[in-house]
DSSP file (Angstrom, degrees, kcal/mol; ACC not computed):
  #  RESIDUE AA STRUCTURE BP1 BP2  ACC     N-H-->O    O-->H-N    N-H-->O    O-->H-N    TCO  KAPPA ALPHA  PHI   PSI    X-CA   Y-CA   Z-CA
    1    1 A M              0   0    0      0, 0.0     2,-0.4     0, 0.0    18,-0.2   0.000 360.0 360.0 360.0 140.2  124.3  205.4   19.9
    2    2 A L  E     -A   18   0A   0     16,-3.0    16,-2.4     2,-0.0     2,-0.3  -0.938 360.0-164.4-113.0 133.3  125.3  201.9   18.9
    3    3 A Y  E     +A   17   0A   0     -2,-0.4     2,-0.3    14,-0.2    14,-0.2  -0.883  15.1 169.3-121.9 148.6  122.9  199.7   16.9
    4    4 A Y  E     -A   16   0A   0     12,-1.8    12,-3.7    -2,-0.3     2,-0.4  -0.926   8.8-169.9-154.4 131.8  122.6  196.0   16.1
    5    5 A T  E     -A   15   0A   0     -2,-0.3     2,-0.4    10,-0.2    10,-0.2  -0.990   6.1-164.2-124.2 135.2  119.7  194.1   14.4
    6    6 A T  E     -A   14   0A   0      8,-2.6     8,-2.1    -2,-0.4     2,-0.6  -0.970   6.6-160.6-119.5 132.5  119.6  190.3   14.3
    7    7 A N  E     -A   13   0A   0     -2,-0.4     6,-0.2     6,-0.2    -2,-0.0  -0.954   2.2-164.1-109.9 119.7  117.3  188.3   12.0
    8    8 A L        -     0   0    0      4,-0.9     3,-0.1    -2,-0.6     5,-0.1   0.336  51.1-100.7 -87.1   7.3  116.9  184.7   13.3
    9    9 A G  S    S+     0   0    0      1,-0.2     4,-0.1     3,-0.2     2,-0.1   0.563  95.8  94.6  85.7   7.3  115.5  183.5   10.0
   10   10 A G  S    S-     0   0    0      2,-0.5    -1,-0.2    31,-0.0     0, 0.0  -0.069  97.5 -71.1-111.2-148.7  112.0  183.6   11.3
   11   11 A S  S    S+     0   0    0     -3,-0.1    29,-2.0    -2,-0.1    30,-0.6   0.361 107.7  48.6 -96.0   5.7  109.2  186.1   11.2
   12   12 A F  E     - B   0  39A   0     27,-0.2    -4,-0.9    28,-0.2    -2,-0.5  -0.967  60.7-153.5-141.3 157.8  110.8  188.7   13.6
   13   13 A E  E     -AB   7  38A   0     25,-2.3    25,-2.8    -2,-0.3     2,-0.5  -0.897  16.5-133.0-122.9 159.3  114.0  190.5   14.2
   14   14 A L  E     -AB   6  37A   0     -8,-2.1    -8,-2.6    -2,-0.3     2,-0.5  -0.960  16.1-158.2-111.2 132.0  115.5  191.9   17.4
   15   15 A S  E     -AB   5  36A   0     21,-2.9    21,-1.9    -2,-0.5     2,-0.3  -0.948   9.1-165.3-112.9 117.8  116.8  195.4   17.3
   16   16 A Y  E     -AB   4  35A   0    -12,-3.7   -12,-1.8    -2,-0.5     2,-0.4  -0.769   5.9-175.0-105.4 147.0  119.4  196.4   20.0
   17   17 A E  E     -AB   3  34A   0     17,-2.1    17,-2.9    -2,-0.3     2,-0.4  -0.996   2.8-174.6-141.1 134.9  120.5  199.9   21.0
   18   18 A A  E     -AB   2  33A   0    -16,-2.4   -16,-3.0    -2,-0.4     2,-0.6  -0.997  14.7-148.7-130.2 136.7  123.2  201.0   23.4
   19   19 A S  E     + B   0  32A   0     13,-2.7    12,-2.9    -2,-0.4    13,-1.2  -0.904  27.2 175.8-103.0 121.2  124.0  204.6   24.4
   20   20 A A  E     - B   0  30A   0     -2,-0.6     2,-0.3    10,-0.3    10,-0.3  -0.938  24.7-137.8-129.5 148.3  127.7  205.0   25.3
   21   21 A N  E     - B   0  29A   0      8,-3.1     7,-2.7    -2,-0.3     8,-1.0  -0.757  24.9-176.9 -94.4 149.1  130.0  207.9   26.2
   22   22 A Y  E     + B   0  27A   0     -2,-0.3     2,-0.3     5,-0.3     5,-0.3  -0.995  11.2 177.6-145.6 155.3  133.4  208.3   24.7
   23   23 A S  E >   + B   0  26A   0      3,-2.8     3,-1.0    -2,-0.3    -2,-0.0  -0.965  69.2   5.5-155.5 136.7  136.3  210.6   25.1
   24   24 A W  T 3  S-     0   0    0     -2,-0.3     3,-0.1     1,-0.3    85,-0.1   0.911 131.6 -52.9  54.0  46.7  139.8  210.6   23.5
   25   25 A N  T 3  S+     0   0    0     82,-0.2     2,-0.4     1,-0.2    -1,-0.3   0.701 119.4 101.6  65.5  21.8  139.0  207.7   21.3
   26   26 A K  E <  S-B   23   0A   0     -3,-1.0    -3,-2.8    75,-0.1     2,-0.3  -0.993  74.6-117.1-134.6 143.7  137.8  205.5   24.1
   27   27 A F  E     -B   22   0A   0     36,-3.1    -5,-0.3    -2,-0.4    38,-0.1  -0.590  29.2-179.7 -69.0 137.1  134.5  204.5   25.5
   28   28 A T  E     -     0   0A   0     -7,-2.7     2,-0.3     1,-0.4    -6,-0.2   0.703  57.9  -8.3-112.4 -27.4  134.1  205.7   29.0
   29   29 A A  E     -B   21   0A   0     -8,-1.0    -8,-3.1    34,-0.1     2,-0.5  -0.983  52.6-128.4-165.5 157.2  130.6  204.5   30.1
   30   30 A V  E     -B   20   0A   0     -2,-0.3   -10,-0.3   -10,-0.3     3,-0.1  -0.972  19.6-177.4-113.4 125.6  127.4  202.9   28.9
   31   31 A N  E     -     0   0A   0    -12,-2.9     2,-0.3    -2,-0.5   -11,-0.2   0.813  62.6  -3.5 -89.5 -35.2  124.3  204.8   29.8
   32   32 A N  E     -B   19   0A   0    -13,-1.2   -13,-2.7     2,-0.0     2,-0.4  -0.995  47.7-165.0-160.5 147.5  121.5  202.5   28.5
   33   33 A A  E     +B   18   0A   0     -2,-0.3     2,-0.3   -15,-0.2   -15,-0.2  -0.981  20.6 169.3-140.5 130.5  120.9  199.3   26.6
   34   34 A T  E     -B   17   0A   0    -17,-2.9   -17,-2.1    -2,-0.4     2,-0.3  -0.852  17.4-156.2-134.0 166.8  117.5  198.4   25.1
   35   35 A V  E     -B   16   0A   0     -2,-0.3     2,-0.3   -19,-0.2   -19,-0.2  -0.992   8.4-175.8-142.2 146.1  115.9  195.8   22.7
   36   36 A S  E     -B   15   0A   0    -21,-1.9   -21,-2.9    -2,-0.3     2,-0.4  -0.961  23.2-123.3-137.4 158.7  112.8  195.9   20.6
   37   37 A V  E     -B   14   0A   0     -2,-0.3     2,-0.5   -23,-0.2   -23,-0.2  -0.808  18.0-156.6-104.4 145.1  111.1  193.3   18.4
   38   38 A I  E     -B   13   0A   0    -25,-2.8   -25,-2.3    -2,-0.4     2,-0.8  -0.982  11.4-142.2-123.3 119.4  110.3  193.9   14.8
   39   39 A D  E     +B   12   0A   0     -2,-0.5   -27,-0.2   -27,-0.2   -28,-0.0  -0.726  27.3 170.7 -79.5 110.4  107.6  192.0   13.0
   40   40 A N        +     0   0    0    -29,-2.0     2,-0.2    -2,-0.8   -28,-0.2   0.157  40.7  96.7-115.6  20.3  109.0  191.4    9.6
   41   41 A D  S    S-     0   0    0    -30,-0.6   -30,-0.0     2,-0.2    -2,-0.0  -0.649  71.8-130.7 -99.3 169.0  106.5  188.9    8.1
   42   42 A D  S    S+     0   0    0     -2,-0.2     2,-0.6     3,-0.0    -1,-0.1   0.237  71.1 114.2 -98.9  13.2  103.6  189.9    5.9
   43   43 A N    >   -     0   0    0      1,-0.1     3,-0.9     2,-0.0    -2,-0.2  -0.761  48.9-164.9 -90.2 117.0  101.0  188.0    7.8
   44   44 A L  T 3  S+     0   0    0     -2,-0.6    -1,-0.1     1,-0.2    -2,-0.0   0.625  85.1  65.2 -74.1 -13.2   98.5  190.3    9.5
   45   45 A L  T 3  S+     0   0    0     33,-0.1    34,-2.7    -3,-0.0     2,-0.3   0.597  93.8  69.0 -88.8 -11.0   97.3  187.5   11.7
   46   46 A T  E <   +C   78   0B   0     -3,-0.9     2,-0.3    32,-0.2    32,-0.2  -0.827  54.8 172.0-111.5 149.8  100.5  187.2   13.6
   47   47 A T  E     -C   77   0B   0     30,-1.9    30,-2.9    -2,-0.3     2,-0.4  -0.961  18.1-142.2-147.6 162.8  102.2  189.5   16.1
   48   48 A F  E     -C   76   0B   0     -2,-0.3     2,-0.3    28,-0.2    28,-0.2  -0.987  15.4-179.8-133.7 136.5  105.3  189.3   18.4
   49   49 A T  E     -C   75   0B   0     26,-2.2    26,-2.9    -2,-0.4     2,-0.7  -0.952  33.4-111.5-131.5 152.8  105.8  190.7   21.9
   50   50 A I  E     -C   74   0B   0     -2,-0.3    24,-0.3    24,-0.2     3,-0.1  -0.774  26.5-175.3 -86.9 118.7  108.7  190.7   24.3
   51   51 A A  E     -     0   0B   0     22,-2.7     2,-0.3    -2,-0.7    -1,-0.2   0.881  69.3 -10.0 -78.4 -41.6  107.8  188.5   27.3
   52   52 A S  E     -C   73   0B   0     21,-1.3    21,-2.6     2,-0.0     2,-0.3  -0.989  61.4-166.8-154.4 157.1  111.0  189.2   29.2
   53   53 A R  E     -C   72   0B   0     -2,-0.3     2,-0.4    19,-0.2    19,-0.2  -0.994  13.9-174.8-149.4 140.4  114.4  190.9   28.7
   54   54 A D  E     +C   71   0B   0     17,-1.7    17,-1.7    -2,-0.3     2,-0.4  -0.857  27.6 166.3-133.0  97.5  117.7  191.0   30.5
   55   55 A V  E     +C   70   0B   0     -2,-0.4     2,-0.3    15,-0.2    15,-0.2  -0.951   2.0 157.1-124.3 131.2  119.8  193.4   28.5
   56   56 A G  E     -C   69   0B   0     13,-2.4    13,-2.8    -2,-0.4     2,-0.3  -0.993  16.6-166.7-149.2 153.8  123.1  195.0   29.7
   57   57 A A  E     +C   68   0B   0     -2,-0.3     2,-0.3    11,-0.2    11,-0.2  -0.990   9.0 177.5-140.9 150.5  126.2  196.6   28.2
   58   58 A K  E     -C   67   0B   0      9,-2.2     9,-3.0    -2,-0.3     2,-0.4  -0.982  34.3-101.8-149.4 159.0  129.5  197.6   29.6
   59   59 A V  E     +C   66   0B   0     -2,-0.3     2,-0.3     7,-0.2     7,-0.2  -0.681  46.9 172.7 -78.8 131.5  132.9  199.0   28.5
   60   60 A I  E > > +C   65   0B   0      5,-2.3     5,-1.8    -2,-0.4     3,-0.6  -0.824  46.0  41.5-133.7 173.3  135.6  196.4   28.1
   61   61 A D  G > 5S-     0   0    0     -2,-0.3     3,-1.6     1,-0.2    -1,-0.2   0.901 128.3 -57.1  54.9  48.9  139.2  196.1   26.8
   62   62 A D  G 3 5S-     0   0    0      1,-0.3    -1,-0.2    -3,-0.1    -2,-0.0   0.849 108.1 -46.6  55.1  38.1  140.3  199.4   28.4
   63   63 A G  G < 5S+     0   0    0     -3,-0.6   -36,-3.1     2,-0.2    -1,-0.3   0.422 114.9 110.8  90.5  -1.0  137.7  201.5   26.6
   64   64 A K  T < 5S+     0   0    0     -3,-1.6    37,-1.0    -4,-0.5     2,-0.3   0.722  79.9  26.8 -78.9 -21.0  138.3  200.0   23.2
   65   65 A K  E   < -CD  60 100B   0     -5,-1.8    -5,-2.3    35,-0.2     2,-0.4  -0.947  58.4-144.3-140.4 156.7  135.0  198.1   23.1
   66   66 A V  E     -CD  59  99B   0     33,-2.1    33,-2.3    -2,-0.3     2,-0.5  -0.992  23.0-157.4-115.2 132.5  131.4  198.1   24.3
   67   67 A E  E     -CD  58  98B   0     -9,-3.0    -9,-2.2    -2,-0.4     2,-0.5  -0.952   4.8-165.2-115.5 127.7  130.0  194.6   24.9
   68   68 A L  E     -CD  57  97B   0     29,-3.4    29,-2.3    -2,-0.5     2,-0.4  -0.937   5.9-176.8-110.9 129.8  126.2  194.0   24.9
   69   69 A K  E     +CD  56  96B   0    -13,-2.8   -13,-2.4    -2,-0.5     2,-0.3  -0.989   9.7 172.5-125.7 137.5  124.7  190.8   26.3
   70   70 A A  E     -CD  55  95B   0     25,-2.5    25,-2.7    -2,-0.4     2,-0.5  -1.000  25.9-165.6-147.8 142.6  121.1  190.1   26.2
   71   71 A K  E     +CD  54  94B   0    -17,-1.7   -17,-1.7    -2,-0.3     2,-0.4  -0.979  25.8 177.9-122.8 115.7  118.6  187.3   26.9
   72   72 A V  E     -CD  53  93B   0     21,-2.7    21,-3.1    -2,-0.5     2,-0.6  -0.959  20.5-155.5-123.6 134.2  115.2  188.0   25.4
   73   73 A K  E     -CD  52  92B   0    -21,-2.6   -22,-2.7    -2,-0.4   -21,-1.3  -0.945  14.3-165.4-108.5 123.9  112.0  185.9   25.3
   74   74 A V  E     -CD  50  91B   0     17,-3.1    17,-3.0    -2,-0.6     2,-0.4  -0.929   7.6-149.0-110.4 125.6  109.7  186.7   22.5
   75   75 A D  E     -CD  49  90B   0    -26,-2.9   -26,-2.2    -2,-0.5     2,-0.4  -0.799   8.3-148.3 -92.8 134.5  106.1  185.5   22.4
   76   76 A S  E     -CD  48  89B   0     13,-2.9    12,-3.5    -2,-0.4    13,-1.0  -0.883  18.9-172.7-101.4 132.0  104.5  184.7   19.1
   77   77 A W  E     -CD  47  87B   0    -30,-2.9   -30,-1.9    -2,-0.4     2,-0.4  -0.908  11.4-161.5-126.7 149.7  100.7  185.3   18.8
   78   78 A I  E     -CD  46  86B   0      8,-2.3     8,-2.6    -2,-0.3     2,-0.5  -0.990  23.1-122.2-130.4 143.7   98.1  184.6   16.2
   79   79 A S  E     - D   0  85B   0    -34,-2.7     2,-0.5    -2,-0.4     6,-0.2  -0.731  26.5-166.9 -85.0 125.1   94.7  186.2   15.8
   80   80 A V  E >>  - D   0  84B   0      4,-3.0     4,-2.0    -2,-0.5     3,-1.7  -0.935  34.7 -95.6-123.5 107.4   91.8  183.6   15.9
   81   81 A G  T 34 S-     0   0    0     -2,-0.5     3,-0.2     1,-0.3    -1,-0.2   0.205 101.2  -9.3  29.0-121.5   88.3  184.7   14.8
   82   82 A N  T 34 S+     0   0    0      1,-0.2    -1,-0.3    -3,-0.1    -3,-0.0   0.526 128.0  70.6 -83.0  -7.3   86.2  185.8   17.7
   83   83 A I  T <4 S-     0   0    0     -3,-1.7     2,-0.3     1,-0.3    -2,-0.2   0.891  89.0-146.9 -79.0 -40.3   88.6  184.5   20.4
   84   84 A G  E  <  +D   80   0B   0     -4,-2.0    -4,-3.0    -3,-0.2     2,-0.3  -0.844  52.8   2.1 109.8-148.2   91.3  187.2   19.8
   85   85 A L  E     -D   79   0B   0     -2,-0.3     2,-0.4    -6,-0.2    -6,-0.2  -0.596  60.1-168.2 -80.6 135.6   95.0  186.6   20.2
   86   86 A V  E     -D   78   0B   0     -8,-2.6    -8,-2.3    -2,-0.3     2,-0.3  -0.990  24.4-122.1-124.1 131.2   96.3  183.1   21.1
   87   87 A K  E     +D   77   0B   0     -2,-0.4   -10,-0.3   -10,-0.2     3,-0.1  -0.563  30.6 176.9 -73.4 129.9   99.9  182.6   22.1
   88   88 A V  E     -     0   0B   0    -12,-3.5     2,-0.3     1,-0.4   -11,-0.2   0.852  56.6 -16.0-101.7 -51.7  101.6  180.1   19.8
   89   89 A T  E     -D   76   0B   0    -13,-1.0   -13,-2.9     2,-0.0     2,-0.4  -0.956  47.0-135.3-148.3 165.3  105.2  179.9   21.0
   90   90 A T  E     -D   75   0B   0     -2,-0.3     2,-0.5   -15,-0.2   -15,-0.2  -1.000  21.5-163.0-124.0 130.1  107.9  181.6   23.1
   91   91 A T  E     -D   74   0B   0    -17,-3.0   -17,-3.1    -2,-0.4     2,-0.5  -0.955   6.4-150.3-115.0 130.1  111.4  181.9   21.6
   92   92 A T  E     -D   73   0B   0     -2,-0.5     2,-0.5   -19,-0.2   -19,-0.2  -0.879  13.4-169.3-101.5 129.7  114.5  182.6   23.8
   93   93 A V  E     -D   72   0B   0    -21,-3.1   -21,-2.7    -2,-0.5     2,-0.5  -0.972   8.0-165.8-122.5 121.5  117.3  184.5   22.1
   94   94 A N  E     -D   71   0B   0     -2,-0.5     2,-0.4   -23,-0.2   -23,-0.2  -0.921  17.1-179.2-104.3 128.1  120.7  184.9   23.7
   95   95 A T  E     -D   70   0B   0    -25,-2.7   -25,-2.5    -2,-0.5     2,-0.4  -0.984  17.6-176.0-132.6 137.6  122.9  187.6   22.0
   96   96 A T  E     +D   69   0B   0     -2,-0.4     2,-0.4   -27,-0.2   -27,-0.2  -0.998  14.7 171.8-126.5 132.1  126.4  189.0   22.5
   97   97 A K  E     -D   68   0B   0    -29,-2.3   -29,-3.4    -2,-0.4     2,-0.4  -0.998  13.2-163.3-142.1 136.3  127.6  191.9   20.4
   98   98 A E  E     -D   67   0B   0     -2,-0.4     2,-0.4   -31,-0.2   -31,-0.2  -0.963   2.5-163.0-121.0 141.1  130.7  194.0   20.7
   99   99 A W  E     -D   66   0B   0    -33,-2.3   -33,-2.1    -2,-0.4     2,-0.2  -0.967   7.1-152.0-116.7 138.2  131.4  197.4   19.1
  100  100 A T  E  >  -D   65   0B   0     -2,-0.4     4,-1.6   -35,-0.2   -35,-0.2  -0.578  33.4-106.8 -96.9 169.3  134.8  198.9   18.6
  101  101 A T  T  4>S+     0   0    0    -37,-1.0     5,-2.4     1,-0.2     4,-0.4   0.879 122.3  54.4 -62.8 -36.3  135.4  202.6   18.5
  102  102 A A  T >45S+     0   0    0      1,-0.2     3,-0.9     2,-0.2    -1,-0.2   0.886 107.0  49.7 -65.3 -38.2  136.0  202.3   14.8
  103  103 A Q  T 345S+     0   0    0      1,-0.2    -1,-0.2     2,-0.1    -2,-0.2   0.815 107.7  55.5 -67.8 -30.7  132.6  200.6   14.2
  104  104 A A  T 3<5S-     0   0    0     -4,-1.6    -1,-0.2     2,-0.1    -2,-0.2   0.528 116.3-116.0 -82.8  -5.0  131.0  203.4   16.2
  105  105 A G  T < 5 +     0   0    0     -3,-0.9    -3,-0.2    -4,-0.4    -2,-0.1   0.735  56.6 161.2  81.1  22.0  132.4  206.0   13.9
  106  106 A I      < -     0   0    0     -5,-2.4    -1,-0.3    -6,-0.1     2,-0.1  -0.660  37.2-129.3 -79.4 121.5  134.6  207.6   16.6
  107  107 A P        -     0   0    0      0, 0.0   -82,-0.2     0, 0.0     2,-0.1  -0.422  24.5-109.9 -70.3 145.3  137.4  209.7   15.0
  108  108 A G        -     0   0    0     -2,-0.1     2,-0.3     1,-0.1   -83,-0.1  -0.441  31.0-115.9 -71.9 147.5  140.9  209.1   16.2
  109  109 A C              0   0    0      1,-0.1    -1,-0.1    -2,-0.1     0, 0.0  -0.658 360.0 360.0 -84.7 138.6  142.5  211.8   18.2
  110  110 A I              0   0    0     -2,-0.3    -1,-0.1     0, 0.0    -2,-0.0   0.385 360.0 360.0-103.6 360.0  145.6  213.5   16.7
C-alpha cells in the first residue's frame, strides 16, 4: 500500500491510498486508489465531506513509479442551532503524487 496525506493549510487534510502489485523491484499493476477527508480542526461545529472524487493511479516509467492523480471536491459544513448542517463552501483540490519503488520500501533484487 502506498500512502500520501496532504494538508492544505486549512481545517482538513486529504489522505490518499493506492494498492499496487510489484515483482522483481518493479511495480506491475495498480489495483485501487482511494481518498478520504480528515477533519483536523478542534471545532465541533464544523465537518467536511467529499462531494465528488476522480482518483486514479497507474504504473509509469517502465515500472519504476506509481503515479496518482486526483481531483477532489470537499464540502465544508457548519452546524447551526435548530437548522442542522449548512454548507459553507466547496473546495476543489487537484493532486498529483508519484511513488518510487524505494519510497514504497520494495527491496532490491540481488
